[in-house]
C-alpha positions in Angstrom: -1.2 2.9 -13.1 0.7 4.9 -10.4 2.9 3.2 -7.9 2.9 4.8 -4.5 5.3 3.3 -1.9 5.5 0.1 -4.1 1.7 -0.2 -4.1 -0.1 0.0 -7.4 -2.8 2.7 -7.6 -5.2 3.4 -10.3 -4.7 6.7 -12.1 -8.4 7.1 -12.4 -9.1 6.7 -8.7 -6.2 8.9 -7.8 -7.4 11.6 -10.1 -10.9 11.4 -8.7 -9.6 11.4 -5.2 -7.6 14.5 -6.0 -10.6 16.3 -7.5 -12.8 15.5 -4.5 -10.2 16.7 -2.0 -10.2 20.1 -3.9 -14.0 20.0 -3.8 -14.1 19.4 -0.1 -11.5 22.1 0.7 -13.3 24.5 -1.6 -16.6 23.6 0.1 -15.1 24.7 3.4 -14.0 28.1 2.1 -17.3 28.5 0.3 -19.3 27.7 3.4 -17.2 30.2 5.5 -17.7 32.9 2.7 -21.5 32.4 2.7 -21.7 32.3 6.5 -19.6 35.4 7.1 -21.6 37.3 4.4 -24.7 36.6 6.4 -23.0 38.1 9.5 -23.1 34.7 11.4 -20.5 33.0 13.4 -18.7 36.2 14.2 -17.0 34.4 17.1 -15.2 32.3 14.7 -13.3 35.1 13.0 -10.4 35.0 15.5 -9.7 31.3 14.3 -9.3 32.3 10.6 -5.5 31.8 11.0 -6.1 28.0 11.4 -8.8 27.9 8.8 -6.7 26.2 6.2 -6.0 23.4 8.6 -9.7 23.2 9.4 -10.5 22.8 5.8 -7.9 20.1 5.4 -9.2 18.2 8.5 -12.7 18.4 7.0 -11.5 17.0 3.7 -9.4 14.1 5.3 -12.3 13.2 7.5 -14.8 13.0 4.7 -12.2 11.1 2.3 -11.4 8.6 5.1 -15.1 7.9 5.6 -15.9 7.6 1.9 -12.9 5.2 1.6 -14.2 3.1 4.6 -17.6 3.0 2.9 -16.0 1.6 -0.3 -16.9 4.7 -2.5 -13.5 4.6 -4.2 -14.0 1.0 -5.4 -15.5 2.1 -8.7 -17.8 0.2 -10.9 -18.2 1.9 -14.2 -21.1 -0.3 -15.2 -23.2 0.9 -12.2 -22.1 4.5 -12.4 -24.2 6.6 -10.0 -26.8 4.1 -9.1 -28.3 3.4 -5.7 -25.1 2.0 -3.8 -23.4 5.3 -4.2 -26.4 7.4 -2.7 -26.9 4.7 0.0 -23.3 5.0 1.1 -22.7 8.8 0.6 -24.9 9.9 3.5 -23.5 7.4 6.0 -19.9 8.3 5.0 -20.9 12.0 5.8 -22.3 10.9 9.1 -19.1 9.1 9.9 -17.1 12.2 8.8 -19.2 14.3 11.2 -18.3 11.9 14.1 -14.6 12.0 13.2 -14.6 15.9 13.0 -16.3 16.0 16.4 -13.4 14.1 17.8 -11.0 16.3 16.0 -12.5 19.4 17.3 -12.5 18.1 20.8 -8.8 17.3 20.7 -7.9 20.6 18.7 -10.6 23.2 19.5 -8.7 25.8 17.5 -9.8 24.0 14.4 -13.5 24.3 15.2 -15.3 26.7 12.7 -18.9 26.9 14.1 -22.0 24.7 14.0 -23.9 26.9 11.6 -20.9 27.0 9.2 -20.3 23.3 9.4 -23.9 22.6 8.3 -23.3 24.9 5.4 -20.0 23.3 4.5 -21.6 19.8 4.7 -24.4 20.8 2.2 -22.0 22.4 -0.3 -19.6 19.4 0.0 -22.4 17.0 -0.8 -23.5 19.0 -3.9 -19.8 19.2 -5.0 -19.2 15.5 -4.6 -22.3 14.6 -6.5 -21.4 17.0 -9.4 -17.9 15.7 -9.4 -19.0 12.1 -9.7 -21.5 12.9 -12.4 -18.9 14.5 -14.6 -16.4 11.8 -13.7 -18.6 9.0 -14.8 -19.7 10.8 -18.0 -16.0 11.5 -18.8 -15.0 7.8 -18.1 -17.1 6.7 -21.1 -14.6 8.5 -23.4 -12.1 6.2 -25.1 -9.1 8.5 -24.3 -9.1 7.0 -20.8 -8.5 3.5 -22.2 -5.1 2.0 -22.6 -4.2 0.2 -25.8 -2.3 -3.0 -25.2 -1.0 -6.0 -27.2 -0.3 -9.4 -25.7 2.8 -11.1 -27.0 1.7 -14.7 -26.9 -1.5 -16.6 -27.7 -1.4 -19.5 -25.3 -3.0 -20.2 -21.9 -1.1 -17.5 -20.1 -2.0 -14.7 -22.7 -5.6 -15.9 -22.4 -5.6 -15.5 -18.7 -3.9 -12.1 -18.9 -6.5 -10.9 -21.3 -9.4 -12.2 -19.3 -8.0 -10.3 -16.3 -7.7 -7.1 -18.4 -11.3 -7.4 -19.5 -12.8 -8.3 -16.1 -10.9 -5.9 -14.0 -12.7 -2.7 -15.1 -13.2 -1.3 -11.5 -9.9 0.7 -11.7 -8.6 0.5 -15.2 -10.0 0.2 -18.7 -8.0 -1.6 -21.4 -8.5 -1.8 -25.2 -6.9 -5.0 -26.4 -5.4 -4.4 -29.9 -4.8 -8.2 -30.4 -2.4 -11.0 -29.7 0.9 -11.9 -31.3 1.1 -15.8 -31.3 4.4 -17.6 -30.8 5.2 -20.7 -32.8 6.4 -22.5 -29.6 2.9 -22.6 -28.0 -0.7 -23.7 -28.6 -3.1 -20.9 -29.6 -5.9 -20.4 -27.0 -7.2 -17.0 -28.1 -9.6 -16.4 -31.1 -7.8 -16.4 -34.4 -9.6 -13.3 -35.4 -7.7 -11.4 -32.7 -4.2 -12.5 -33.9 -1.9 -9.9 -35.3 0.7 -10.9 -37.8 4.1 -9.2 -38.3 4.6 -8.9 -42.0 8.0 -9.5 -43.6 10.2 -6.4 -43.1 7.9 -5.1 -40.4 9.2 -4.8 -36.7 7.3 -5.3 -33.6 7.7 -1.6 -32.7 6.2 -0.7 -36.3 3.2 -2.9 -35.6 2.7 -1.5 -32.1 2.8 2.1 -33.5 0.4 1.2 -36.2 -2.2 0.1 -33.7 -1.5 3.1 -31.3 -0.3 0.7 -28.6 1.0 2.0 -25.3 2.0 -1.3 -23.7 3.0 -4.8 -24.7 2.3 -7.5 -22.2 4.8 -10.5 -22.6 2.6 -13.4 -21.8 4.8 -16.3 -23.2 5.7 -19.2 -20.8 8.5 -20.5 -23.1 10.9 -17.7 -23.8 13.6 -19.7 -25.5 13.1 -20.5 -29.3 12.2 -17.5 -31.4 11.6 -15.1 -28.5 12.0 -11.4 -29.9 14.1 -10.0 -27.1 15.9 -7.4 -29.4 12.5 -6.2 -30.9 11.1 -5.8 -27.3 14.2 -3.6 -26.4 13.5 -1.4 -29.4 9.9 -1.1 -28.4 11.0 0.0 -24.9 13.5 2.5 -26.4 10.8 4.0 -28.6 8.6 4.7 -25.4 6.3 1.7 -25.6 5.9 0.1 -22.2 7.0 -3.6 -22.0 5.6 -5.7 -19.1 6.0 -9.3 -18.2 3.0 -11.5 -17.2 4.0 -11.7 -13.5 4.1 -7.9 -13.2 0.8 -7.5 -15.1 -0.9 -10.0 -12.7 0.7 -8.2 -9.6 -0.5 -4.8 -10.9 -4.0 -5.6 -12.0 -5.0 -8.1 -9.2 -2.7 -7.0 -6.3 -1.6 -10.6 -6.0 1.6 -12.4 -6.9 0.7 -15.4 -9.1 2.7 -18.4 -7.9 1.9 -21.3 -10.3 4.0 -19.8 -13.2 6.3 -17.6 -11.2 10.1 -17.9 -11.7 12.0 -17.5 -8.5 14.3 -15.1 -10.3 11.5 -12.6 -10.6 11.3 -12.4 -6.8 15.0 -12.3 -6.4 15.8 -9.6 -8.8 12.6 -7.7 -8.6 12.1 -4.7 -6.1 10.2 -4.7 -2.8 10.8 -6.9 0.3 11.9 -3.8 2.3 13.2 -5.0 5.7 15.3 -1.8 6.4 15.8 -0.3 9.8 13.6 2.7 8.8 10.7 0.5 7.6 10.9 -1.7 10.7 10.9 1.3 13.0 8.0 2.9 11.2 6.0 -0.3 11.3 6.7 -0.9 14.9 5.6 2.6 15.7 2.4 2.2 13.6 1.6 -1.1 15.4 1.9 0.5 18.8 -0.1 3.7 18.0 -2.9 1.9 16.2 -3.1 -0.9 18.9 -3.1 1.6 21.7 -5.9 3.7 20.1 -8.0 0.8 19.3 -7.5 -0.8 22.8 -8.8 2.5 24.4 -11.7 2.9 22.0 -12.9 -0.8 22.2 -12.2 -1.6 25.9 -15.9 -1.3 26.9 -16.8 -3.6 23.9 -14.3 -6.1 25.0 -15.7 -6.2 28.5 -19.2 -6.7 27.2 -18.0 -9.5 24.8 -16.3 -11.3 27.6 -19.6 -11.2 29.7 -21.7 -12.5 26.8 -19.3 -15.4 26.1 -19.5 -16.4 29.7 -23.2 -16.2 29.8 -23.7 -18.3 26.7 -21.0 -21.0 27.1 -19.3 -20.3 30.4 -15.5 -20.2 30.6 -12.9 -19.9 29.1 -13.4 -16.4 27.8 -10.3 -16.4 25.8 -8.8 -18.9 23.4 -5.1 -19.5 23.2 -3.7 -21.3 20.2 -0.3 -22.1 18.8 0.4 -20.2 15.6 3.6 -19.8 13.3 5.1 -16.3 13.3 8.0 -14.6 11.9 10.9 -16.9 10.9 8.8 -20.0 11.6 8.9 -19.3 15.4 5.6 -20.3 17.2 3.7 -18.3 19.7 0.3 -18.3 21.5 -2.3 -16.2 19.8 -5.0 -14.8 22.0 -8.6 -14.4 20.8 -12.0 -14.3 22.2 -13.5 -17.8 22.1 -16.0 -18.0 19.3 -16.5 -21.8 19.1 -17.9 -24.4 21.5 -15.6 -25.9 24.1 -15.7 -29.3 22.2 -15.0 -27.7 18.8 -12.0 -30.1 18.3 -13.2 -33.0 20.4 -11.1 -35.5 18.4 -8.0 -33.5 18.9 -7.4 -33.0 15.2 -7.2 -29.5 13.9 -9.8 -28.5 11.4 -10.1 -25.6 9.0 -12.4 -22.8 10.1 -15.1 -22.1 7.5 -17.8 -19.6 6.9 -21.1 -20.6 8.7 -19.0 -23.1 10.8 -21.6 -25.2 12.8 -19.0 -25.2 15.8 -19.4 -21.4 16.3 -21.7 -20.2 19.1 -24.3 -17.4 18.6 -22.1 -14.8 20.3 -19.2 -16.2 18.4 -20.9 -15.8 15.0 -21.4 -12.1 15.6 -18.0 -11.4 17.0 -16.3 -13.3 14.1 -18.2 -11.4 11.5 -17.5 -8.0 13.2 -13.8 -9.1 14.0 -14.2 -8.4 17.6 -12.8 -11.9 18.3 -9.5 -10.6 17.1 -9.2 -7.7 19.5 -7.3 -9.5 22.3 -4.5 -10.0 19.8 -3.6 -6.4 20.6 -1.6 -7.9 23.5 0.3 -10.1 21.0 1.2 -6.9 19.2 2.4 -5.1 22.4 4.6 -8.2 23.0 6.1 -8.0 19.6 4.9 -11.4 18.5 2.5 -9.8 15.9 2.0 -6.7 13.9 -1.2 -4.8 13.5 -1.1 -5.4 9.7 0.5 -8.6 8.2 -0.4 -12.1 7.0 -2.7 -14.0 9.3 -0.8 -16.5 11.5 -1.5 -20.2 10.7 -1.4 -23.2 12.9 1.8 -25.4 12.7 -0.4 -28.4 11.6 -1.7 -26.6 8.5 1.7 -24.9 7.8 3.4 -28.3 7.5 0.8 -29.4 5.0 0.7 -26.1 3.0 4.5 -26.0 2.7 4.3 -29.3 0.8 1.6 -28.3 -1.8 1.8 -24.5 -2.1 4.9 -23.0 -3.7 6.7 -20.1 -1.8 4.4 -20.6 1.2 7.3 -20.0 3.7 8.0 -16.5 2.2 5.0 -15.2 4.2 6.9 -16.0 7.4 9.7 -13.4 6.6 7.6 -10.8 8.5 5.5 -10.7 11.5 1.9 -11.9 11.2 -0.9 -9.5 11.7 -4.3 -9.0 13.2 -5.5 -7.9 9.7 -4.0 -8.2 6.4 -4.2 -7.8 2.7 -5.7 -11.3 2.1 -8.3 -10.7 4.8 -9.7 -7.6 3.3 -9.4 -9.0 -0.3 -10.5 -12.6 0.2 -13.1 -14.5 2.1 -12.9 -17.5 4.4 -10.3 -20.1 3.5 -11.2 -23.7 4.3 -8.9 -25.6 2.0 -5.5 -25.7 0.3 -6.9 -23.9 -2.7 -8.2 -21.1 -0.6 -4.7 -21.0 1.1 -3.1 -20.5 -2.3 -5.4 -17.6 -3.1 -4.7 -16.0 0.2 -0.9 -16.6 -0.1 -0.9 -14.7 -3.5 -2.3 -11.7 -1.6 0.1 -12.3 1.3 3.1 -12.3 -1.0 1.9 -9.1 -2.6 1.9 -7.6 0.9 5.3 -9.1 1.9 6.9 -7.7 -1.2 5.3 -4.2 -1.3 4.5 -3.5 2.3 4.8 0.0 3.4 3.1 2.5 5.7 0.9 3.7 2.9 -0.3 0.1 2.3 -0.8 -0.4 6.0 -3.1 2.6 6.2 -5.1 1.4 3.1 -5.5 -2.1 4.8 -6.7 -0.3 8.0 -9.3 1.6 6.0 -10.4 -1.6 4.2 -10.7 -3.3 7.6 -13.0 -0.8 8.8 -15.1 -1.3 5.6 -15.2 -5.1 6.4 -16.3 -4.5 9.9 -19.1 -2.1 8.7 -20.5 -4.4 6.0 -19.7 -7.7 7.9 -17.8 -9.1 4.9 -14.5 -10.8 4.4 -12.7 -12.8 7.1 
């Protein structure tokens, strides 16, 4: 795993992305070479000084489109089956639209219609070849990481299940488990490794070619081998605790067995002036661009809401923001006027019967969230952050969900990490799952992660999934 701006990124995905960027830039130069050898696009020759930037713009547009289509969420069991082919062509079409806008804004980057067709054809062939080679190579065992779990109880089993199930980005080869006398064994006895007399933990790890030891023991008092773990680390073997392993593999912060000291002494939670300035700038730029691009859609939505269920068009509701302060969130109304006739707040759910026909569509496409851009301009919200909740539910969740108030240390957002990674939440259990994603964002938030969430939000809108 790589860590870029506090966010964990799969080495496999990063390597694939790097290779495909090279393929796309190379396709631009190859297309130019073929076109010029044919004597075509002679009028483009004066712009060759800008051609590298044109090639980079082409690569960025295609990579952004492929990311929005979910082509970097890998599934090694499927390989290059239908989903890849069904999404590759639409991603190229989206890339063409983005390039058209780029060429309109910066005409000096334009490299000719005939050449562009050639570049797209070469790029498509190159991407297909790169993916075929990549998935064939991914079957080799040298891409797997050998790990040992220190512990054999419930926490170790949960960690190992996560390592086995989470094969989209990483592949693990579990060498075995080292059971501790202070816990009940919950893993198969055939997978237990025994440290023989006179043998150290480092020796055992070296004998099994282990690269990482995951400390998955809940009780670290009696008989905990802290000195042996230090020896392992000094010999180049990575030592990771269970909380960090969960954070890395699931992009969540697990709260049911989390020690507060892990949050206190761990990294992250950047609230510096530079981060605050960059986030506010990102909020204003993104919100301004989206307001300009979606204004006609917002006008049409307002008209349709009025035709179906009359006024009011907008829906204002009290929500809890940064530092527990309340504010009025603004949304397009998606439910009937009598949605909460009894006066008692209710959880919003998927396929909620209170939702109107227009409301059902605008909720799935997130159009109902667009008026919150005004909340962003007012400084009450960010473009990316934990979704704001109603005070009525916040009071309940604080009582039953550990660390729930931590999510109020930053501004809430129109979209967020929990929204693109988890579906509708209609209970305290769902709130716990979403909180674990929110805590990950609060701890590791950065401009890089904001951009990734923006891309994932576009994917959610395109495929009408998530919340």
